[in-house]
N, C-alpha and C positions, 0 to 999 in steps of 0.2 A: 933278277927275279924279285917280284914284288912280294910284300908280306901279305899273308892271308888273314883277312879280318875274322876275328872270333866272335861268336854270338855271345852277348852278355848272358849270365846265368838266369835261369827262370826263378822267379820268386814264388813261393807257395803262400797263398793267402789262406790262413787257417780260420776261415769264417764263412758262414753261409749267407751273411748279410748282403743283400743286393746293393745297398748304399756303399758299403766298403768296396765292393767289386767295381762299382761305377767310378768311384774316386780313384782307385788304383789304375783303372783303365785310362782315365784322363791323363795320368802322368806319362803314359806311353812306354811303360816298362814291361818287359815280358813277364807274364805271371800265369799261374793256374790256380784254380780254387780247389782246396782240399779241406773241407770243414773238419775241425778238430772234434774228436769224441771226448770232450772234456765237460765236466759238470759245470753248469752256469749258476748254481744256487748261491744265494747270499747267506752268510753265516750270521747267526744271532750275535748281536753286539759288535760286529765288525764295522770299523769306520768305512764310510762309503768310498773314500779315496783309496784306502788299502784294498778294499774289495775289487775295485777296478784294476788295480795293479796285479793282484793275485790271479784274477780270472784271465787276464790277458796272458800272463806268464804260463798258466796252466794250459791254455790253448796252444801256445807256441811249443811247449814241451811235449804235447801229444802228437806232434807231426814230425816225422823224420825226413829232413831235407837239408840241403846246404844253406839255403836262404829261406827263412820263414818270417812272415809278418802276421801278427795277431793283435787284436784289439778287443776291448770290452768297455761298455759305457754304463755308468751308474748315475742316476739322478739323485741329488741330495736336497732335502728340504727339512729344516729344523733338526739337522743332524741325523736324520733318518734316511735310509737308502730306499729308493723306489726302483724296483726292477721292472720287468715286463708284466703288465696286468694279466690276470688269469682269464678275465672275461670282461664284457662291456660294462657290467656293474662296477667292477673294481676300476676300470678305466675312467668311468665317470667320477668315482671317489678321488682318484689321483688328480683329475682336472680341477675339481672343486678345491682341493688342497693347494694347488698351484695358482689358482685364479687371483689376479690382482696383486701378485707378489713376486719376489725374486727367489730363484733357486740356483743351485750349482749343478753343472754337468761335468762329471769326471770321466775322461776316456783314458784307460790304461793302454799303453802301446808296448809290445814286446817284439823285438827284432832279433833273430838268430842268424849267425853267419859262420863260415869256417874260421873267421878271425876272432870271434867272440860274440857277445850279446849286449843289447841295450834294453833297459826297462825304464819307462818313465810314465808319468801321469800328467795330462794337460787338463786344466780346469777353466771352464767358461761360465760366467754368470748370465742367466737368462731371466728376463722379467716378462710375465704374462700380463695381458690386458685383464680388466675386470670382465669376466665372461658371463653372459646371460645363461640362464638354465637351459634354454632351448639349444644354445650353441654347444654346451657340454654334452647334452643328451644326443644331439645329432652327430657330433664328432665321435662319441663313444660307440654309437650304433654303426658308424661307417666301418668299423673294424680296422681302420688305418693304424691306430695306436697299439694294437694288441701285440705286435712283435717288436715293440720299441721300449727301451728304458724310459720310465716316466710316463709312458702311455701317449706319446705324441711324436710326430715327425716334422721337424722344422722345414724340411724341403718339399713337403707335400701340402695337403689341405691344412695341416697343422700350422702353417706359416701365419694364418690369421689369428692364432692364439697369442703370438709373440709380439710384445711391445718394443723390446730392446734387448740387445745382447752386449756384453762386455767381454771381449776375448775373441777366440778363434771360432768362426762359424762352423768350420769343418769338424771341429771337436764335437759339436752338438750333433752333427750328422753321423759321427761314429768313427772318424779317422782323421787325426790331426796331421794333415798332409805335409805341411812345412816341416814339422818336427820329424816326421817319418823320413822325408828327403834328407834332412841333416844327419839322422842316425845312419841311413844307408851310406852316405858319404863318409862318415867317420869310420864305419866298418869296412870300407874299401870296395863298395859296390861300384862298378864302372858306369857311373851315371852319364858321363859325356859320351862314351861309346854307345850306350843304349839309345841316346837321343839321336845319334848320327846313323844308327842302324836302319 
């Protein structure tokens, strides 16, 4: 009598981000989306890297499931954290601040499993081109950056803003995929079985 294959456990993605959903789907692992009801507000004086870690952990802790993946991204320039812009005017201010210079993108990653938990932050340096005023205004008016840390999306129209990156591209998209894969492996998720399923 042959052995019966067991289905790998479903991972709960504690995020409403369509970018994170898309990246997790590309990995081919079974998952469902259950956005966490956790506050995403930055605290006064909090270091951007610490904010990314805290927010990701809060999202993971707000969802009850065996396997949970949560992430949060914070953009840092001059030691200051840039979250999601409130409106097009603030989005334009963010872009003017980032124009022609480098900034850091910190993505906190929190993974919860029956065997334990992993929390980490991955940082990538991004450099913007010198942006013309019309480019800043047009991009801000497009609304694309309103739901994104720092006010831009590197994988959409915002790709034209970026001159160079140093580090992991997917961290800038909001989910450091390779580091997630390694964390799942360390925590005992059956990655090989999932890919064979």
